[in-house]
C-alpha positions in Angstrom: -47.4 12.0 -0.7 -44.5 14.1 0.6 -45.4 17.8 1.2 -44.6 19.9 -1.9 -42.5 23.0 -1.0 -43.6 26.4 -2.2 -40.3 27.2 -3.9 -36.8 26.0 -4.6 -33.6 27.4 -6.0 -32.5 27.1 -9.7 -29.5 28.4 -11.6 -30.4 30.8 -14.5 -28.2 32.0 -17.3 -28.6 35.8 -17.4 -25.9 36.8 -19.9 -24.0 35.1 -22.8 -20.3 34.8 -21.6 -17.5 36.3 -23.7 -14.6 33.9 -23.1 -14.5 32.5 -19.6 -17.9 32.5 -17.9 -18.2 35.1 -15.0 -20.3 35.1 -11.9 -22.4 37.9 -13.4 -23.4 35.6 -16.3 -25.6 33.5 -14.0 -28.0 33.9 -11.0 -29.3 31.5 -8.4 -33.0 32.4 -8.1 -35.9 31.2 -6.0 -38.6 29.7 -8.3 -42.1 28.4 -7.4 -42.6 24.7 -7.1 -46.0 23.2 -8.1 -47.8 19.9 -7.8 -47.2 17.7 -10.8 -49.7 17.7 -13.6 -51.4 14.6 -15.1 -48.8 12.1 -16.3 -46.0 14.0 -14.6 -43.8 13.7 -11.5 -42.1 16.0 -9.0 -38.5 15.2 -8.1 -36.3 16.5 -5.3 -32.9 16.5 -6.9 -30.1 14.8 -4.9 -27.2 15.2 -7.4 -26.7 17.0 -10.7 -24.0 16.9 -13.3 -21.8 19.8 -14.5 -20.0 19.0 -17.8 -17.7 20.8 -20.3 -20.3 20.7 -23.1 -22.5 23.1 -21.1 -20.1 25.9 -21.9 -21.2 25.7 -25.5 -24.8 25.8 -24.6 -24.2 29.2 -23.0 -23.5 30.7 -26.5 -26.4 31.6 -28.8 -25.3 29.4 -31.7 -26.9 26.5 -33.5 -25.5 23.2 -32.3 -26.3 19.6 -31.6 -28.1 20.7 -28.4 -30.1 23.9 -28.1 -28.5 26.8 -26.2 -29.6 27.6 -22.7 -32.2 30.3 -22.8 -31.6 33.6 -21.0 -33.4 34.1 -17.7 -34.6 30.5 -17.6 -33.2 27.6 -15.5 -30.3 25.7 -17.1 -30.6 22.0 -17.4 -28.5 18.8 -17.5 -28.3 15.4 -16.0 -29.7 14.9 -12.5 -30.8 12.1 -10.1 -33.3 12.5 -7.4 -36.2 11.2 -5.4 -39.9 11.3 -6.5 -41.8 13.3 -3.9 -45.1 13.6 -5.8 -46.5 11.6 -8.7 -49.5 11.6 -11.0 -47.9 9.1 -13.4 -48.5 5.4 -13.7 -45.4 3.4 -12.8 -43.8 6.1 -10.6 -44.3 6.1 -6.9 -43.2 8.5 -4.1 -39.8 7.3 -3.0 -38.7 6.1 -6.4 -35.3 7.3 -7.6 -35.0 8.6 -11.1 -32.5 9.9 -13.6 -33.7 12.9 -15.7 -32.5 16.0 -17.6 -33.6 18.9 -15.3 -30.5 19.5 -13.3 -29.2 22.9 -12.0 -32.2 23.1 -9.6 -33.5 21.7 -6.3 -36.9 20.5 -7.6 -37.9 19.3 -11.0 -41.4 18.8 -12.3 -41.4 16.8 -15.5 -43.3 14.3 -17.7 -42.8 10.8 -16.6 -41.5 9.7 -20.0 -38.5 12.1 -19.4 -37.4 10.1 -16.3 -35.8 6.7 -15.9 -35.9 4.7 -12.7 -32.6 3.8 -11.2 -31.7 1.3 -8.4 -29.6 2.7 -5.5 -28.9 -0.8 -4.4 -26.8 -1.6 -7.5 -24.6 1.5 -7.3 -24.5 4.9 -5.6 -27.0 7.3 -7.2 -24.3 9.6 -8.4 -22.8 6.8 -10.5 -25.8 7.0 -12.8 -24.5 10.5 -13.8 -21.1 9.1 -14.4 -19.7 5.6 -14.9 -23.1 4.0 -15.5 -24.6 7.0 -17.3 -23.9 9.2 -20.3 -20.3 9.6 -19.2 -19.6 5.9 -19.2 -21.5 5.4 -22.4 -19.5 8.2 -24.1 -16.3 6.4 -23.3 -17.6 3.0 -24.3 -19.1 4.0 -27.6 -16.3 6.4 -28.5 -13.7 3.8 -28.0 -15.3 0.6 -29.3 -17.7 1.9 -32.0 -16.3 5.3 -33.2 -12.6 4.5 -32.9 -13.1 0.8 -33.9 -10.7 -0.3 -31.1 -9.2 -3.7 -31.5 -6.9 -5.8 -29.3 -3.3 -4.8 -29.6 -4.0 -1.1 -30.4 -1.9 1.6 -28.7 -4.3 4.2 -27.3 -3.7 7.8 -26.3 -6.3 9.7 -24.2 -6.2 13.4 -23.6 -8.0 14.8 -20.5 -7.3 11.3 -19.2 -8.0 12.0 -15.5 -11.5 13.4 -16.4 -14.8 11.6 -16.2 -14.7 10.2 -19.7 -11.0 9.9 -20.3 -10.3 7.9 -17.2 -12.9 5.3 -18.3 -11.6 5.2 -21.9 -8.1 4.3 -20.7 -9.3 1.6 -18.4 -11.7 0.1 -21.0 -8.8 -0.1 -23.5 -6.6 -1.8 -21.0 -9.3 -4.3 -20.0 -9.9 -5.2 -23.7 -6.2 -5.8 -24.5 -4.6 -2.5 -25.6 -0.8 -2.9 -26.2 -0.2 0.4 -24.5 -2.4 3.1 -22.9 -1.0 6.6 -22.6 -2.8 9.6 -21.0 -2.2 13.3 -20.6 -3.4 15.3 -17.6 -2.9 18.8 -16.1 -1.1 18.0 -12.8 1.5 15.7 -11.4 -1.1 14.3 -9.0 -3.4 13.4 -11.8 -0.6 11.8 -13.7 0.3 9.7 -10.7 -3.4 8.6 -10.4 -3.5 7.5 -14.0 -0.5 5.3 -13.4 -1.2 4.0 -9.9 -5.0 3.8 -9.9 -6.2 3.4 -13.5 -3.4 1.2 -14.8 -2.2 3.5 -17.7 1.2 2.4 -19.0 2.4 6.0 -19.4 1.2 9.4 -18.6 2.5 13.0 -18.7 1.7 16.5 -17.5 0.9 18.5 -20.6 1.8 21.7 -18.7 5.4 20.6 -18.3 6.5 20.7 -22.0 5.3 20.4 -25.6 2.7 17.7 -25.9 4.2 16.4 -29.2 7.6 15.7 -27.6 6.1 14.2 -24.4 3.8 11.9 -26.4 6.6 10.7 -28.7 8.5 9.8 -25.5 5.5 8.0 -24.0 4.6 6.2 -27.2 7.9 5.5 -29.0 6.2 3.0 -31.3 3.4 5.4 -32.2 -0.4 5.2 -31.5 -3.3 3.6 -33.2 -6.2 5.2 -31.4 -6.6 8.7 -30.0 -9.5 9.7 -27.8 -9.7 13.5 -28.0 -11.2 15.5 -25.1 -9.0 18.5 -25.6 -8.2 19.4 -29.2 -5.6 22.0 -30.2 -2.0 21.1 -29.5 -3.1 17.6 -28.3 -4.8 16.8 -31.6 -1.7 18.0 -33.5 0.6 15.8 -31.4 -1.7 12.8 -31.9 -1.6 13.2 -35.7 2.1 13.4 -35.6 2.4 10.2 -33.5 -0.3 8.2 -35.4 0.7 4.9 -37.1 -0.8 4.4 -40.6 -4.6 3.8 -40.5 -4.9 5.4 -37.0 -8.4 6.4 -35.8 -9.3 9.4 -33.6 -12.6 9.9 -31.8 -13.2 13.6 -31.5 -15.3 13.8 -28.3 -14.4 17.3 -26.9 -12.2 20.3 -27.4 -12.1 21.8 -24.0 -8.9 23.7 -24.8 -10.9 26.1 -27.0 -14.4 26.3 -25.4 -13.5 29.6 -23.8 -11.2 30.9 -26.6 -12.1 34.1 -28.4 -9.6 33.5 -31.2 -9.4 30.4 -33.5 -6.8 27.8 -32.3 -3.4 27.7 -33.9 -3.3 23.9 -34.0 -3.5 21.4 -35.6 -1.2 22.6 -38.3 -0.3 19.2 -39.6 -3.6 18.0 -41.1 -1.9 17.1 -44.4 -0.5 14.1 -42.6 -4.0 12.7 -42.5 -3.6 11.8 -46.2 -0.4 9.9 -46.2 -1.2 8.1 -43.0 -4.8 7.3 -44.1 -6.1 8.5 -40.8 -9.8 8.6 -39.7 -10.8 11.5 -37.5 -14.4 11.2 -36.5 -16.6 13.3 -34.2 -19.0 11.6 -31.8 -22.1 12.4 -29.9 -23.3 10.0 -27.3 -26.9 10.4 -28.5 -26.1 8.4 -31.7 -25.1 5.3 -29.6 -28.1 4.6 -27.3 -28.5 1.2 -29.0 -25.4 0.1 -27.2 -26.9 0.8 -23.8 -27.8 -2.8 -22.8 -24.4 -4.1 -23.8 -22.7 -1.1 -22.1 -24.5 -1.7 -18.8 -23.8 -5.4 -18.9 -20.1 -5.0 -19.6 -19.4 -2.0 -17.3 -21.4 -3.4 -14.3 -19.4 -6.6 -14.7 -16.1 -4.7 -14.7 -17.2 -2.7 -11.7 -18.1 -5.8 -9.8 -14.8 -7.5 -10.6 -12.8 -4.5 -9.6 -11.3 -4.2 -13.1 -12.8 -0.8 -13.6 -12.4 2.0 -11.1 -14.0 5.4 -11.1 -13.6 8.7 -9.2 -16.0 11.5 -8.4 -15.3 15.0 -7.3 -18.3 16.1 -5.3 -19.2 19.7 -4.5 -21.9 20.1 -1.8 -24.7 22.7 -2.0 -26.6 24.1 -5.0 -25.1 27.5 -4.2 -21.7 26.1 -5.2 -23.0 24.7 -8.5 -21.5 27.4 -10.8 -18.1 27.2 -9.0 -18.2 23.5 -9.6 -18.8 24.1 -13.3 -15.9 26.5 -13.6 -13.8 23.8 -11.8 -14.5 21.4 -14.6 -13.5 23.9 -17.3 -10.2 24.5 -15.3 -9.6 20.7 -14.9 -9.9 20.8 -11.2 -11.9 17.6 -11.0 -10.7 14.0 -10.9 -13.3 11.8 -12.5 -16.9 13.0 -12.7 -17.8 16.4 -11.2 -21.0 16.1 -9.2 -23.0 18.8 -7.4 -24.6 17.1 -4.3 -27.6 18.9 -2.9 -28.1 19.2 0.9 -30.8 17.2 2.6 
């Protein structure tokens, strides 16, 4: 059994942000580490995930996931190595996926951890392309949006962890056209050159509605929404009859203090007979075996590519989170811990 350290660092929420989170809203604190109790394991975290949805958890409002509690460690997806175990089926040296991120060490019940195999993929991939990120893309496109071969697909936030997977999955399964929006010329170039999108544009360079109409002159059938606001309004305008939108995220308004101005054209939903449906990945865990089978195959064949933006050191965890909110990541944002 590996020696258990006396303490480790963990990020705590200390104040509810108003608008954009500030450094004073969080604190990196030393917390005691203890031997695991009966049926529990102690994990040294190697990577943890920072995601846009975590901004909502900083608010004290009722939502689909409980808010972070003040003066307690935040949590989220993490992968690490078991360094002590009092649980059957888990041995020191095993690698596991669990939900106690934002910290160096996690002591948790064994049923809250899933073993992962570092020989099949890099450990960080289990937080992204082979984890909740990938399943969100897969379920949101194929189940929520009812994608079918020949559909024209528009993805906002297309260079992000989820969006980049959605566009590639649509291409692999026979989309007639895949269009993406992103926040920099470099990301646009990556969508076209690396991920195989048919068209892409920088939403900061002009009205989204006009750029989308130019990129999709024959309209769109599916919209995967990670942004909301002006993007959703543009998609409604470009939809063909019976179009379907998966509403996965609305990052454009996570830090807003006023209601968004758009979309102002919701009446078009009626005449076009559109379906706009929200999605939470937790509703789609039944797809997990099929998802892993398909995606691991696409990865092995080289059809599906993924990127990660890795920030090293727990002390840089909050900056990495702010980077996600600003769109500074390409693919999944991962915080990699030293050691």
